[in-house]
C-alpha positions, 0 to 999 in steps of 0.5 A: 500500500505504501508503494502504491501511495508513493507512485501516485504521489510521485506522479504529482497527485495530491490528497492521495489515500489508500484502503483495502476493500474486502468482500465475502465471496460465496458460490453455492457449488464448485461448478458455480465457482468453476464457471465464474472463474473460467468464463473470461479468457484471461491469461490463466484461463487461456493456459487452463484451456490449453492443458491436456484434458486429464491435467485440467481435470486434475486441477479441478479435483485439486481445487474442489478438495482444497478451496475453503467451504462454508457450512453448506459445502459451498465455496466461501472465501474473502477477496481483497482489492487495494484501492488508491485515489488521488487528486490532480492539483488545481 
């Protein structure tokens, strides 16, 4: 966070502020989680799509057993994002 704030200040921005945004993420089932994570063709998803089918299935199996679960067996975890804002001096 200090580095992000420093970058904004070194760019000449004033009133720079940072904060962490934290949200609870839940999916009713692993399939809901998998669909949401692989819906967009980002860098990681592109690599998953290029994997041999057996390797992709092994990845899914490993994730299914290792992801945190809630009381009903759904996937549940906290997600965090770092936010920064600044003002162009007038």
